[in-house]
Chimera marker file (.cmm) of the C-alpha trace (Angstrom):
<marker_set name="trace">
<marker id="1" x="14.866" y="-79.558" z="40.406" r="1" g="1" b="0" radius="0.5"/>
<marker id="2" x="12.355" y="-82.004" z="38.594" r="1" g="1" b="0" radius="0.5"/>
<marker id="3" x="11.766" y="-84.750" z="41.059" r="1" g="1" b="0" radius="0.5"/>
<marker id="4" x="9.017" y="-86.990" z="42.459" r="1" g="1" b="0" radius="0.5"/>
<marker id="5" x="9.210" y="-84.892" z="45.421" r="1" g="1" b="0" radius="0.5"/>
<marker id="6" x="8.314" y="-81.600" z="43.623" r="1" g="1" b="0" radius="0.5"/>
<marker id="7" x="5.316" y="-83.077" z="42.139" r="1" g="1" b="0" radius="0.5"/>
<marker id="8" x="4.045" y="-84.485" z="45.454" r="1" g="1" b="0" radius="0.5"/>
<marker id="9" x="4.664" y="-81.054" z="47.038" r="1" g="1" b="0" radius="0.5"/>
<marker id="10" x="2.744" y="-79.276" z="44.316" r="1" g="1" b="0" radius="0.5"/>
<marker id="11" x="-0.050" y="-81.525" z="44.540" r="1" g="1" b="0" radius="0.5"/>
<marker id="12" x="0.050" y="-81.190" z="48.386" r="1" g="1" b="0" radius="0.5"/>
<marker id="13" x="0.004" y="-77.396" z="48.250" r="1" g="1" b="0" radius="0.5"/>
<marker id="14" x="-3.050" y="-77.492" z="45.980" r="1" g="1" b="0" radius="0.5"/>
<marker id="15" x="-4.774" y="-79.959" z="48.224" r="1" g="1" b="0" radius="0.5"/>
<marker id="16" x="-4.176" y="-77.340" z="51.192" r="1" g="1" b="0" radius="0.5"/>
<marker id="17" x="-5.538" y="-74.732" z="49.041" r="1" g="1" b="0" radius="0.5"/>
<marker id="18" x="-2.283" y="-72.891" z="48.374" r="1" g="1" b="0" radius="0.5"/>
<marker id="19" x="-0.501" y="-71.534" z="45.417" r="1" g="1" b="0" radius="0.5"/>
<marker id="20" x="2.698" y="-73.076" z="44.277" r="1" g="1" b="0" radius="0.5"/>
<marker id="21" x="5.696" y="-70.831" z="43.676" r="1" g="1" b="0" radius="0.5"/>
<marker id="22" x="8.586" y="-72.955" z="42.100" r="1" g="1" b="0" radius="0.5"/>
<marker id="23" x="11.875" y="-71.739" z="42.814" r="1" g="1" b="0" radius="0.5"/>
<marker id="24" x="14.959" y="-72.272" z="40.601" r="1" g="1" b="0" radius="0.5"/>
<marker id="25" x="17.748" y="-74.180" z="42.315" r="1" g="1" b="0" radius="0.5"/>
<marker id="26" x="20.289" y="-72.283" z="40.392" r="1" g="1" b="0" radius="0.5"/>
<marker id="27" x="19.412" y="-68.952" z="41.369" r="1" g="1" b="0" radius="0.5"/>
<marker id="28" x="21.435" y="-66.979" z="43.803" r="1" g="1" b="0" radius="0.5"/>
<marker id="29" x="20.340" y="-66.695" z="47.513" r="1" g="1" b="0" radius="0.5"/>
<marker id="30" x="19.477" y="-62.991" z="46.566" r="1" g="1" b="0" radius="0.5"/>
<marker id="31" x="17.282" y="-63.789" z="43.870" r="1" g="1" b="0" radius="0.5"/>
<marker id="32" x="15.520" y="-66.784" z="46.018" r="1" g="1" b="0" radius="0.5"/>
<marker id="33" x="15.012" y="-64.289" z="48.834" r="1" g="1" b="0" radius="0.5"/>
<marker id="34" x="13.452" y="-61.679" z="46.227" r="1" g="1" b="0" radius="0.5"/>
<marker id="35" x="11.017" y="-64.285" z="45.058" r="1" g="1" b="0" radius="0.5"/>
<marker id="36" x="10.159" y="-65.390" z="48.480" r="1" g="1" b="0" radius="0.5"/>
<marker id="37" x="9.508" y="-61.919" z="49.768" r="1" g="1" b="0" radius="0.5"/>
<marker id="38" x="7.671" y="-60.649" z="46.534" r="1" g="1" b="0" radius="0.5"/>
<marker id="39" x="5.305" y="-63.746" z="46.691" r="1" g="1" b="0" radius="0.5"/>
<marker id="40" x="4.473" y="-63.385" z="50.228" r="1" g="1" b="0" radius="0.5"/>
<marker id="41" x="5.406" y="-66.973" z="50.868" r="1" g="1" b="0" radius="0.5"/>
<marker id="42" x="4.441" y="-68.200" z="54.252" r="1" g="1" b="0" radius="0.5"/>
<marker id="43" x="5.595" y="-71.662" z="54.045" r="1" g="1" b="0" radius="0.5"/>
<marker id="44" x="8.374" y="-73.035" z="52.014" r="1" g="1" b="0" radius="0.5"/>
<marker id="45" x="8.641" y="-76.693" z="51.179" r="1" g="1" b="0" radius="0.5"/>
<marker id="46" x="12.193" y="-77.815" z="49.963" r="1" g="1" b="0" radius="0.5"/>
<marker id="47" x="14.068" y="-81.009" z="49.023" r="1" g="1" b="0" radius="0.5"/>
<marker id="48" x="16.544" y="-81.802" z="51.725" r="1" g="1" b="0" radius="0.5"/>
<marker id="49" x="19.302" y="-81.259" z="49.057" r="1" g="1" b="0" radius="0.5"/>
<marker id="50" x="18.163" y="-77.553" z="48.623" r="1" g="1" b="0" radius="0.5"/>
<marker id="51" x="17.213" y="-76.757" z="52.251" r="1" g="1" b="0" radius="0.5"/>
<marker id="52" x="20.368" y="-74.864" z="53.129" r="1" g="1" b="0" radius="0.5"/>
<marker id="53" x="20.108" y="-72.406" z="50.317" r="1" g="1" b="0" radius="0.5"/>
<marker id="54" x="16.469" y="-71.762" z="51.152" r="1" g="1" b="0" radius="0.5"/>
<marker id="55" x="17.326" y="-71.397" z="54.734" r="1" g="1" b="0" radius="0.5"/>
<marker id="56" x="19.788" y="-68.627" z="53.755" r="1" g="1" b="0" radius="0.5"/>
<marker id="57" x="17.157" y="-66.976" z="51.512" r="1" g="1" b="0" radius="0.5"/>
<marker id="58" x="14.497" y="-66.827" z="54.138" r="1" g="1" b="0" radius="0.5"/>
<marker id="59" x="16.577" y="-65.016" z="56.595" r="1" g="1" b="0" radius="0.5"/>
<marker id="60" x="14.673" y="-62.144" z="57.940" r="1" g="1" b="0" radius="0.5"/>
<marker id="61" x="11.520" y="-63.155" z="56.222" r="1" g="1" b="0" radius="0.5"/>
<marker id="62" x="8.290" y="-64.622" z="58.017" r="1" g="1" b="0" radius="0.5"/>
<marker id="63" x="8.019" y="-68.103" z="56.340" r="1" g="1" b="0" radius="0.5"/>
<marker id="64" x="8.335" y="-71.581" z="57.853" r="1" g="1" b="0" radius="0.5"/>
<marker id="65" x="10.649" y="-74.282" z="56.068" r="1" g="1" b="0" radius="0.5"/>
<marker id="66" x="9.646" y="-77.798" z="55.664" r="1" g="1" b="0" radius="0.5"/>
<marker id="67" x="12.121" y="-80.179" z="54.219" r="1" g="1" b="0" radius="0.5"/>
<marker id="68" x="10.551" y="-82.824" z="52.027" r="1" g="1" b="0" radius="0.5"/>
<marker id="69" x="12.066" y="-86.244" z="51.135" r="1" g="1" b="0" radius="0.5"/>
<marker id="70" x="10.919" y="-89.381" z="49.605" r="1" g="1" b="0" radius="0.5"/>
<marker id="71" x="11.031" y="-91.048" z="52.921" r="1" g="1" b="0" radius="0.5"/>
<marker id="72" x="8.450" y="-88.813" z="54.627" r="1" g="1" b="0" radius="0.5"/>
<marker id="73" x="6.036" y="-89.161" z="51.476" r="1" g="1" b="0" radius="0.5"/>
<marker id="74" x="5.921" y="-92.848" z="51.956" r="1" g="1" b="0" radius="0.5"/>
<marker id="75" x="2.573" y="-94.232" z="52.997" r="1" g="1" b="0" radius="0.5"/>
<marker id="76" x="0.677" y="-91.147" z="51.734" r="1" g="1" b="0" radius="0.5"/>
<marker id="77" x="-2.435" y="-91.345" z="49.660" r="1" g="1" b="0" radius="0.5"/>
<marker id="78" x="-1.883" y="-92.208" z="46.116" r="1" g="1" b="0" radius="0.5"/>
<marker id="79" x="-5.502" y="-91.066" z="45.114" r="1" g="1" b="0" radius="0.5"/>
<marker id="80" x="-5.604" y="-89.685" z="41.507" r="1" g="1" b="0" radius="0.5"/>
<marker id="81" x="-8.596" y="-87.588" z="42.626" r="1" g="1" b="0" radius="0.5"/>
<marker id="82" x="-8.105" y="-83.791" z="41.956" r="1" g="1" b="0" radius="0.5"/>
<marker id="83" x="-8.310" y="-81.583" z="44.871" r="1" g="1" b="0" radius="0.5"/>
<marker id="84" x="-11.450" y="-79.748" z="45.391" r="1" g="1" b="0" radius="0.5"/>
<marker id="85" x="-9.761" y="-76.429" z="44.694" r="1" g="1" b="0" radius="0.5"/>
<marker id="86" x="-8.259" y="-77.730" z="41.495" r="1" g="1" b="0" radius="0.5"/>
<marker id="87" x="-10.159" y="-76.151" z="38.494" r="1" g="1" b="0" radius="0.5"/>
<marker id="88" x="-11.722" y="-73.416" z="40.586" r="1" g="1" b="0" radius="0.5"/>
<marker id="89" x="-12.591" y="-70.427" z="38.465" r="1" g="1" b="0" radius="0.5"/>
<marker id="90" x="-10.352" y="-67.908" z="40.323" r="1" g="1" b="0" radius="0.5"/>
<marker id="91" x="-8.002" y="-69.990" z="42.293" r="1" g="1" b="0" radius="0.5"/>
<marker id="92" x="-4.459" y="-69.543" z="41.692" r="1" g="1" b="0" radius="0.5"/>
<marker id="93" x="-2.414" y="-72.699" z="40.870" r="1" g="1" b="0" radius="0.5"/>
<marker id="94" x="1.172" y="-71.581" z="40.233" r="1" g="1" b="0" radius="0.5"/>
<marker id="95" x="3.053" y="-68.379" z="40.403" r="1" g="1" b="0" radius="0.5"/>
<marker id="96" x="5.895" y="-68.514" z="37.974" r="1" g="1" b="0" radius="0.5"/>
<marker id="97" x="8.590" y="-65.780" z="37.911" r="1" g="1" b="0" radius="0.5"/>
<marker id="98" x="9.652" y="-64.590" z="34.704" r="1" g="1" b="0" radius="0.5"/>
<marker id="99" x="13.306" y="-64.112" z="33.812" r="1" g="1" b="0" radius="0.5"/>
<marker id="100" x="12.774" y="-60.081" z="34.535" r="1" g="1" b="0" radius="0.5"/>
<marker id="101" x="13.560" y="-58.287" z="31.369" r="1" g="1" b="0" radius="0.5"/>
<marker id="102" x="13.254" y="-55.253" z="33.622" r="1" g="1" b="0" radius="0.5"/>
<marker id="103" x="16.018" y="-56.325" z="35.910" r="1" g="1" b="0" radius="0.5"/>
<marker id="104" x="13.516" y="-57.803" z="38.508" r="1" g="1" b="0" radius="0.5"/>
<marker id="105" x="11.722" y="-60.996" z="37.936" r="1" g="1" b="0" radius="0.5"/>
<marker id="106" x="7.917" y="-60.688" z="37.876" r="1" g="1" b="0" radius="0.5"/>
<marker id="107" x="5.413" y="-63.260" z="39.121" r="1" g="1" b="0" radius="0.5"/>
<marker id="108" x="2.902" y="-64.377" z="36.869" r="1" g="1" b="0" radius="0.5"/>
<marker id="109" x="-0.269" y="-66.231" z="38.024" r="1" g="1" b="0" radius="0.5"/>
<marker id="110" x="-1.479" y="-69.428" z="36.472" r="1" g="1" b="0" radius="0.5"/>
<marker id="111" x="-4.970" y="-70.088" z="37.448" r="1" g="1" b="0" radius="0.5"/>
<marker id="112" x="-6.477" y="-73.550" z="38.148" r="1" g="1" b="0" radius="0.5"/>
<marker id="113" x="-8.818" y="-73.323" z="35.231" r="1" g="1" b="0" radius="0.5"/>
<marker id="114" x="-5.952" y="-72.306" z="32.721" r="1" g="1" b="0" radius="0.5"/>
<marker id="115" x="-3.942" y="-75.401" z="33.946" r="1" g="1" b="0" radius="0.5"/>
<marker id="116" x="-7.183" y="-77.745" z="33.689" r="1" g="1" b="0" radius="0.5"/>
<marker id="117" x="-7.807" y="-76.263" z="30.392" r="1" g="1" b="0" radius="0.5"/>
<marker id="118" x="-4.569" y="-76.640" z="29.024" r="1" g="1" b="0" radius="0.5"/>
<marker id="119" x="-4.066" y="-80.188" z="30.489" r="1" g="1" b="0" radius="0.5"/>
<marker id="120" x="-7.299" y="-81.324" z="28.851" r="1" g="1" b="0" radius="0.5"/>
<marker id="121" x="-6.594" y="-79.705" z="25.412" r="1" g="1" b="0" radius="0.5"/>
<marker id="122" x="-3.037" y="-81.586" z="25.443" r="1" g="1" b="0" radius="0.5"/>
<marker id="123" x="-4.641" y="-84.878" z="26.534" r="1" g="1" b="0" radius="0.5"/>
<marker id="124" x="-7.262" y="-84.510" z="23.642" r="1" g="1" b="0" radius="0.5"/>
<marker id="125" x="-4.830" y="-83.063" z="20.855" r="1" g="1" b="0" radius="0.5"/>
<marker id="126" x="-2.242" y="-85.862" z="21.502" r="1" g="1" b="0" radius="0.5"/>
<marker id="127" x="-4.572" y="-88.627" z="22.615" r="1" g="1" b="0" radius="0.5"/>
<marker id="128" x="-3.107" y="-89.194" z="25.828" r="1" g="1" b="0" radius="0.5"/>
<marker id="129" x="-4.206" y="-92.470" z="27.780" r="1" g="1" b="0" radius="0.5"/>
<marker id="130" x="-3.306" y="-94.390" z="30.883" r="1" g="1" b="0" radius="0.5"/>
<marker id="131" x="-0.872" y="-96.526" z="28.826" r="1" g="1" b="0" radius="0.5"/>
<marker id="132" x="1.365" y="-93.548" z="28.034" r="1" g="1" b="0" radius="0.5"/>
<marker id="133" x="4.723" y="-92.505" z="29.626" r="1" g="1" b="0" radius="0.5"/>
<marker id="134" x="6.173" y="-89.154" z="29.483" r="1" g="1" b="0" radius="0.5"/>
<marker id="135" x="9.491" y="-87.663" z="30.653" r="1" g="1" b="0" radius="0.5"/>
<marker id="136" x="9.714" y="-84.493" z="32.953" r="1" g="1" b="0" radius="0.5"/>
<marker id="137" x="12.527" y="-82.684" z="31.718" r="1" g="1" b="0" radius="0.5"/>
<marker id="138" x="11.724" y="-78.899" z="32.268" r="1" g="1" b="0" radius="0.5"/>
<marker id="139" x="12.697" y="-77.295" z="35.599" r="1" g="1" b="0" radius="0.5"/>
<marker id="140" x="9.573" y="-76.684" z="37.603" r="1" g="1" b="0" radius="0.5"/>
<marker id="141" x="10.098" y="-72.970" z="37.829" r="1" g="1" b="0" radius="0.5"/>
<marker id="142" x="9.653" y="-72.853" z="33.897" r="1" g="1" b="0" radius="0.5"/>
<marker id="143" x="5.756" y="-72.757" z="33.158" r="1" g="1" b="0" radius="0.5"/>
<marker id="144" x="5.783" y="-75.377" z="30.313" r="1" g="1" b="0" radius="0.5"/>
<marker id="145" x="6.430" y="-78.188" z="33.037" r="1" g="1" b="0" radius="0.5"/>
<marker id="146" x="2.532" y="-78.243" z="33.419" r="1" g="1" b="0" radius="0.5"/>
<marker id="147" x="2.365" y="-79.866" z="30.064" r="1" g="1" b="0" radius="0.5"/>
<marker id="148" x="4.894" y="-82.479" z="31.061" r="1" g="1" b="0" radius="0.5"/>
<marker id="149" x="3.299" y="-83.386" z="34.159" r="1" g="1" b="0" radius="0.5"/>
<marker id="150" x="-0.571" y="-82.783" z="34.593" r="1" g="1" b="0" radius="0.5"/>
<marker id="151" x="-2.074" y="-84.077" z="31.152" r="1" g="1" b="0" radius="0.5"/>
<marker id="152" x="-0.472" y="-87.356" z="31.827" r="1" g="1" b="0" radius="0.5"/>
<marker id="153" x="-1.039" y="-87.816" z="35.602" r="1" g="1" b="0" radius="0.5"/>
<marker id="154" x="-4.667" y="-86.905" z="35.102" r="1" g="1" b="0" radius="0.5"/>
<marker id="155" x="-4.876" y="-89.459" z="32.448" r="1" g="1" b="0" radius="0.5"/>
<marker id="156" x="-3.593" y="-91.978" z="34.709" r="1" g="1" b="0" radius="0.5"/>
<marker id="157" x="-0.396" y="-92.081" z="32.699" r="1" g="1" b="0" radius="0.5"/>
<marker id="158" x="3.164" y="-92.481" z="34.279" r="1" g="1" b="0" radius="0.5"/>
<marker id="159" x="5.762" y="-89.628" z="34.516" r="1" g="1" b="0" radius="0.5"/>
<marker id="160" x="9.420" y="-90.380" z="34.374" r="1" g="1" b="0" radius="0.5"/>
<marker id="161" x="11.734" y="-88.098" z="35.994" r="1" g="1" b="0" radius="0.5"/>
<marker id="162" x="14.823" y="-87.872" z="33.866" r="1" g="1" b="0" radius="0.5"/>
<marker id="163" x="18.171" y="-87.614" z="35.758" r="1" g="1" b="0" radius="0.5"/>
<marker id="164" x="20.351" y="-84.601" z="34.830" r="1" g="1" b="0" radius="0.5"/>
<marker id="165" x="22.694" y="-86.598" z="32.717" r="1" g="1" b="0" radius="0.5"/>
<marker id="166" x="19.905" y="-88.082" z="30.566" r="1" g="1" b="0" radius="0.5"/>
<marker id="167" x="18.459" y="-84.587" z="30.022" r="1" g="1" b="0" radius="0.5"/>
<marker id="168" x="21.604" y="-83.341" z="28.322" r="1" g="1" b="0" radius="0.5"/>
<marker id="169" x="22.173" y="-86.594" z="26.304" r="1" g="1" b="0" radius="0.5"/>
<marker id="170" x="19.246" y="-87.363" z="23.913" r="1" g="1" b="0" radius="0.5"/>
<marker id="171" x="20.403" y="-91.055" z="23.079" r="1" g="1" b="0" radius="0.5"/>
<marker id="172" x="20.696" y="-91.758" z="26.916" r="1" g="1" b="0" radius="0.5"/>
<marker id="173" x="17.045" y="-90.129" z="27.616" r="1" g="1" b="0" radius="0.5"/>
<marker id="174" x="15.842" y="-92.394" z="24.704" r="1" g="1" b="0" radius="0.5"/>
<marker id="175" x="17.088" y="-95.495" z="26.304" r="1" g="1" b="0" radius="0.5"/>
<link id1="1" id2="2" r="1" g="1" b="0" radius="0.2"/>
<link id1="2" id2="3" r="1" g="1" b="0" radius="0.2"/>
<link id1="3" id2="4" r="1" g="1" b="0" radius="0.2"/>
<link id1="4" id2="5" r="1" g="1" b="0" radius="0.2"/>
<link id1="5" id2="6" r="1" g="1" b="0" radius="0.2"/>
<link id1="6" id2="7" r="1" g="1" b="0" radius="0.2"/>
<link id1="7" id2="8" r="1" g="1" b="0" radius="0.2"/>
<link id1="8" id2="9" r="1" g="1" b="0" radius="0.2"/>
<link id1="9" id2="10" r="1" g="1" b="0" radius="0.2"/>
<link id1="10" id2="11" r="1" g="1" b="0" radius="0.2"/>
<link id1="11" id2="12" r="1" g="1" b="0" radius="0.2"/>
<link id1="12" id2="13" r="1" g="1" b="0" radius="0.2"/>
<link id1="13" id2="14" r="1" g="1" b="0" radius="0.2"/>
<link id1="14" id2="15" r="1" g="1" b="0" radius="0.2"/>
<link id1="15" id2="16" r="1" g="1" b="0" radius="0.2"/>
<link id1="16" id2="17" r="1" g="1" b="0" radius="0.2"/>
<link id1="17" id2="18" r="1" g="1" b="0" radius="0.2"/>
<link id1="18" id2="19" r="1" g="1" b="0" radius="0.2"/>
<link id1="19" id2="20" r="1" g="1" b="0" radius="0.2"/>
<link id1="20" id2="21" r="1" g="1" b="0" radius="0.2"/>
<link id1="21" id2="22" r="1" g="1" b="0" radius="0.2"/>
<link id1="22" id2="23" r="1" g="1" b="0" radius="0.2"/>
<link id1="23" id2="24" r="1" g="1" b="0" radius="0.2"/>
<link id1="24" id2="25" r="1" g="1" b="0" radius="0.2"/>
<link id1="25" id2="26" r="1" g="1" b="0" radius="0.2"/>
<link id1="26" id2="27" r="1" g="1" b="0" radius="0.2"/>
<link id1="27" id2="28" r="1" g="1" b="0" radius="0.2"/>
<link id1="28" id2="29" r="1" g="1" b="0" radius="0.2"/>
<link id1="29" id2="30" r="1" g="1" b="0" radius="0.2"/>
<link id1="30" id2="31" r="1" g="1" b="0" radius="0.2"/>
<link id1="31" id2="32" r="1" g="1" b="0" radius="0.2"/>
<link id1="32" id2="33" r="1" g="1" b="0" radius="0.2"/>
<link id1="33" id2="34" r="1" g="1" b="0" radius="0.2"/>
<link id1="34" id2="35" r="1" g="1" b="0" radius="0.2"/>
<link id1="35" id2="36" r="1" g="1" b="0" radius="0.2"/>
<link id1="36" id2="37" r="1" g="1" b="0" radius="0.2"/>
<link id1="37" id2="38" r="1" g="1" b="0" radius="0.2"/>
<link id1="38" id2="39" r="1" g="1" b="0" radius="0.2"/>
<link id1="39" id2="40" r="1" g="1" b="0" radius="0.2"/>
<link id1="40" id2="41" r="1" g="1" b="0" radius="0.2"/>
<link id1="41" id2="42" r="1" g="1" b="0" radius="0.2"/>
<link id1="42" id2="43" r="1" g="1" b="0" radius="0.2"/>
<link id1="43" id2="44" r="1" g="1" b="0" radius="0.2"/>
<link id1="44" id2="45" r="1" g="1" b="0" radius="0.2"/>
<link id1="45" id2="46" r="1" g="1" b="0" radius="0.2"/>
<link id1="46" id2="47" r="1" g="1" b="0" radius="0.2"/>
<link id1="47" id2="48" r="1" g="1" b="0" radius="0.2"/>
<link id1="48" id2="49" r="1" g="1" b="0" radius="0.2"/>
<link id1="49" id2="50" r="1" g="1" b="0" radius="0.2"/>
<link id1="50" id2="51" r="1" g="1" b="0" radius="0.2"/>
<link id1="51" id2="52" r="1" g="1" b="0" radius="0.2"/>
<link id1="52" id2="53" r="1" g="1" b="0" radius="0.2"/>
<link id1="53" id2="54" r="1" g="1" b="0" radius="0.2"/>
<link id1="54" id2="55" r="1" g="1" b="0" radius="0.2"/>
<link id1="55" id2="56" r="1" g="1" b="0" radius="0.2"/>
<link id1="56" id2="57" r="1" g="1" b="0" radius="0.2"/>
<link id1="57" id2="58" r="1" g="1" b="0" radius="0.2"/>
<link id1="58" id2="59" r="1" g="1" b="0" radius="0.2"/>
<link id1="59" id2="60" r="1" g="1" b="0" radius="0.2"/>
<link id1="60" id2="61" r="1" g="1" b="0" radius="0.2"/>
<link id1="61" id2="62" r="1" g="1" b="0" radius="0.2"/>
<link id1="62" id2="63" r="1" g="1" b="0" radius="0.2"/>
<link id1="63" id2="64" r="1" g="1" b="0" radius="0.2"/>
<link id1="64" id2="65" r="1" g="1" b="0" radius="0.2"/>
<link id1="65" id2="66" r="1" g="1" b="0" radius="0.2"/>
<link id1="66" id2="67" r="1" g="1" b="0" radius="0.2"/>
<link id1="67" id2="68" r="1" g="1" b="0" radius="0.2"/>
<link id1="68" id2="69" r="1" g="1" b="0" radius="0.2"/>
<link id1="69" id2="70" r="1" g="1" b="0" radius="0.2"/>
<link id1="70" id2="71" r="1" g="1" b="0" radius="0.2"/>
<link id1="71" id2="72" r="1" g="1" b="0" radius="0.2"/>
<link id1="72" id2="73" r="1" g="1" b="0" radius="0.2"/>
<link id1="73" id2="74" r="1" g="1" b="0" radius="0.2"/>
<link id1="74" id2="75" r="1" g="1" b="0" radius="0.2"/>
<link id1="75" id2="76" r="1" g="1" b="0" radius="0.2"/>
<link id1="76" id2="77" r="1" g="1" b="0" radius="0.2"/>
<link id1="77" id2="78" r="1" g="1" b="0" radius="0.2"/>
<link id1="78" id2="79" r="1" g="1" b="0" radius="0.2"/>
<link id1="79" id2="80" r="1" g="1" b="0" radius="0.2"/>
<link id1="80" id2="81" r="1" g="1" b="0" radius="0.2"/>
<link id1="81" id2="82" r="1" g="1" b="0" radius="0.2"/>
<link id1="82" id2="83" r="1" g="1" b="0" radius="0.2"/>
<link id1="83" id2="84" r="1" g="1" b="0" radius="0.2"/>
<link id1="84" id2="85" r="1" g="1" b="0" radius="0.2"/>
<link id1="85" id2="86" r="1" g="1" b="0" radius="0.2"/>
<link id1="86" id2="87" r="1" g="1" b="0" radius="0.2"/>
<link id1="87" id2="88" r="1" g="1" b="0" radius="0.2"/>
<link id1="88" id2="89" r="1" g="1" b="0" radius="0.2"/>
<link id1="89" id2="90" r="1" g="1" b="0" radius="0.2"/>
<link id1="90" id2="91" r="1" g="1" b="0" radius="0.2"/>
<link id1="91" id2="92" r="1" g="1" b="0" radius="0.2"/>
<link id1="92" id2="93" r="1" g="1" b="0" radius="0.2"/>
<link id1="93" id2="94" r="1" g="1" b="0" radius="0.2"/>
<link id1="94" id2="95" r="1" g="1" b="0" radius="0.2"/>
<link id1="95" id2="96" r="1" g="1" b="0" radius="0.2"/>
<link id1="96" id2="97" r="1" g="1" b="0" radius="0.2"/>
<link id1="97" id2="98" r="1" g="1" b="0" radius="0.2"/>
<link id1="98" id2="99" r="1" g="1" b="0" radius="0.2"/>
<link id1="99" id2="100" r="1" g="1" b="0" radius="0.2"/>
<link id1="100" id2="101" r="1" g="1" b="0" radius="0.2"/>
<link id1="101" id2="102" r="1" g="1" b="0" radius="0.2"/>
<link id1="102" id2="103" r="1" g="1" b="0" radius="0.2"/>
<link id1="103" id2="104" r="1" g="1" b="0" radius="0.2"/>
<link id1="104" id2="105" r="1" g="1" b="0" radius="0.2"/>
<link id1="105" id2="106" r="1" g="1" b="0" radius="0.2"/>
<link id1="106" id2="107" r="1" g="1" b="0" radius="0.2"/>
<link id1="107" id2="108" r="1" g="1" b="0" radius="0.2"/>
<link id1="108" id2="109" r="1" g="1" b="0" radius="0.2"/>
<link id1="109" id2="110" r="1" g="1" b="0" radius="0.2"/>
<link id1="110" id2="111" r="1" g="1" b="0" radius="0.2"/>
<link id1="111" id2="112" r="1" g="1" b="0" radius="0.2"/>
<link id1="112" id2="113" r="1" g="1" b="0" radius="0.2"/>
<link id1="113" id2="114" r="1" g="1" b="0" radius="0.2"/>
<link id1="114" id2="115" r="1" g="1" b="0" radius="0.2"/>
<link id1="115" id2="116" r="1" g="1" b="0" radius="0.2"/>
<link id1="116" id2="117" r="1" g="1" b="0" radius="0.2"/>
<link id1="117" id2="118" r="1" g="1" b="0" radius="0.2"/>
<link id1="118" id2="119" r="1" g="1" b="0" radius="0.2"/>
<link id1="119" id2="120" r="1" g="1" b="0" radius="0.2"/>
<link id1="120" id2="121" r="1" g="1" b="0" radius="0.2"/>
<link id1="121" id2="122" r="1" g="1" b="0" radius="0.2"/>
<link id1="122" id2="123" r="1" g="1" b="0" radius="0.2"/>
<link id1="123" id2="124" r="1" g="1" b="0" radius="0.2"/>
<link id1="124" id2="125" r="1" g="1" b="0" radius="0.2"/>
<link id1="125" id2="126" r="1" g="1" b="0" radius="0.2"/>
<link id1="126" id2="127" r="1" g="1" b="0" radius="0.2"/>
<link id1="127" id2="128" r="1" g="1" b="0" radius="0.2"/>
<link id1="128" id2="129" r="1" g="1" b="0" radius="0.2"/>
<link id1="129" id2="130" r="1" g="1" b="0" radius="0.2"/>
<link id1="130" id2="131" r="1" g="1" b="0" radius="0.2"/>
<link id1="131" id2="132" r="1" g="1" b="0" radius="0.2"/>
<link id1="132" id2="133" r="1" g="1" b="0" radius="0.2"/>
<link id1="133" id2="134" r="1" g="1" b="0" radius="0.2"/>
<link id1="134" id2="135" r="1" g="1" b="0" radius="0.2"/>
<link id1="135" id2="136" r="1" g="1" b="0" radius="0.2"/>
<link id1="136" id2="137" r="1" g="1" b="0" radius="0.2"/>
<link id1="137" id2="138" r="1" g="1" b="0" radius="0.2"/>
<link id1="138" id2="139" r="1" g="1" b="0" radius="0.2"/>
<link id1="139" id2="140" r="1" g="1" b="0" radius="0.2"/>
<link id1="140" id2="141" r="1" g="1" b="0" radius="0.2"/>
<link id1="141" id2="142" r="1" g="1" b="0" radius="0.2"/>
<link id1="142" id2="143" r="1" g="1" b="0" radius="0.2"/>
<link id1="143" id2="144" r="1" g="1" b="0" radius="0.2"/>
<link id1="144" id2="145" r="1" g="1" b="0" radius="0.2"/>
<link id1="145" id2="146" r="1" g="1" b="0" radius="0.2"/>
<link id1="146" id2="147" r="1" g="1" b="0" radius="0.2"/>
<link id1="147" id2="148" r="1" g="1" b="0" radius="0.2"/>
<link id1="148" id2="149" r="1" g="1" b="0" radius="0.2"/>
<link id1="149" id2="150" r="1" g="1" b="0" radius="0.2"/>
<link id1="150" id2="151" r="1" g="1" b="0" radius="0.2"/>
<link id1="151" id2="152" r="1" g="1" b="0" radius="0.2"/>
<link id1="152" id2="153" r="1" g="1" b="0" radius="0.2"/>
<link id1="153" id2="154" r="1" g="1" b="0" radius="0.2"/>
<link id1="154" id2="155" r="1" g="1" b="0" radius="0.2"/>
<link id1="155" id2="156" r="1" g="1" b="0" radius="0.2"/>
<link id1="156" id2="157" r="1" g="1" b="0" radius="0.2"/>
<link id1="157" id2="158" r="1" g="1" b="0" radius="0.2"/>
<link id1="158" id2="159" r="1" g="1" b="0" radius="0.2"/>
<link id1="159" id2="160" r="1" g="1" b="0" radius="0.2"/>
<link id1="160" id2="161" r="1" g="1" b="0" radius="0.2"/>
<link id1="161" id2="162" r="1" g="1" b="0" radius="0.2"/>
<link id1="162" id2="163" r="1" g="1" b="0" radius="0.2"/>
<link id1="163" id2="164" r="1" g="1" b="0" radius="0.2"/>
<link id1="164" id2="165" r="1" g="1" b="0" radius="0.2"/>
<link id1="165" id2="166" r="1" g="1" b="0" radius="0.2"/>
<link id1="166" id2="167" r="1" g="1" b="0" radius="0.2"/>
<link id1="167" id2="168" r="1" g="1" b="0" radius="0.2"/>
<link id1="168" id2="169" r="1" g="1" b="0" radius="0.2"/>
<link id1="169" id2="170" r="1" g="1" b="0" radius="0.2"/>
<link id1="170" id2="171" r="1" g="1" b="0" radius="0.2"/>
<link id1="171" id2="172" r="1" g="1" b="0" radius="0.2"/>
<link id1="172" id2="173" r="1" g="1" b="0" radius="0.2"/>
<link id1="173" id2="174" r="1" g="1" b="0" radius="0.2"/>
<link id1="174" id2="175" r="1" g="1" b="0" radius="0.2"/>
</marker_set>
């Protein structure tokens, strides 16, 4: 789900030279297993609240599971420097799985250069500055999430992760 941990995990994956494959927390174990197998994931990072479902999904697959919590992210670097692989011409950044109109979801690669270009366009088009604040509402496995996070963070702005109850109540979200 949208969370500080998710943003930190994605950043860490890129810093390590990997490709992030966001998983939908509401998918069945068999759907999760399909994505893990199809993407050839060898490491899975999961929020501790979601780890049991991931553990079930990775049964029989050759991938390690790491649970991530706010506690084990403390005292980590808060540098806003982009990873050296960020923006490389042909490096994959995200593999997003489509809803699967053919019955099976299909992985679509979003390259760093596409994500960087889109974030730069968004910053320029909307005049994003370090004084801005944005809310993350979209699930990480849905590709527009990049526009909710990276144009703002790369501008020095802040992101506010909206709790589930605020995402469905516009008045509460505004407050």
